[in-house]
C-alpha positions, 0 to 999 in steps of 0.5 A, a space after each residue: 385282334 389287330 392286323 399286321 400290315 404287309 410291306 413289299 418294297 416299302 409299300 403297303 400291300 395288304 393287312 392280315 390278322 391272326 389265322 388269316 392268309 393273304 396272297 399277293 402277286 409279285 413281279 419277277 425279281 427280288 423284293 423286300 418284305 416286312 410286316 408292320 404294326 403301329 411303330 413296330 416291324 419285323 426284320 426284312 426278308 428278301 423273296 423272289 417274285 419268280 417263285 411261290 413263297 409262303 411266309 408266316 408271322 407272329 409276335 416275337 415279344 414275350 410278356 417279360 421283355 415287352 418294354 424292350 420290344 416296344 422301344 429298343 427292339 421294335 425292329 424285331 417285334 414281329 417274327 417273319 419267316 419262311 413257312 
C-alpha cells in the first residue's frame, strides 16, 4: 500500500503506511495537523505540542462514492481523528 504524508503546520514531517506508527516531537503550542496522499487530504486537526497526542488515520472513501471523494470531497478523503 502507499503511504500517507504527515503534514504539521503545512510542512511534511514523515510518512506512514497501513499498520505503522509514527512518533513526532512538537514544540510547545498549538499545531495544525493534516494527512495527505497525492491530491487528497484529511480535514485539519489542531493539537497541542505540550501533551502526548495519539491520532489515527484511514481512508474515508467507500467504493460507491469514490468519484466524489477524489474530486469534490478531496479535502475529506482521509479520516484523521484522535485515537
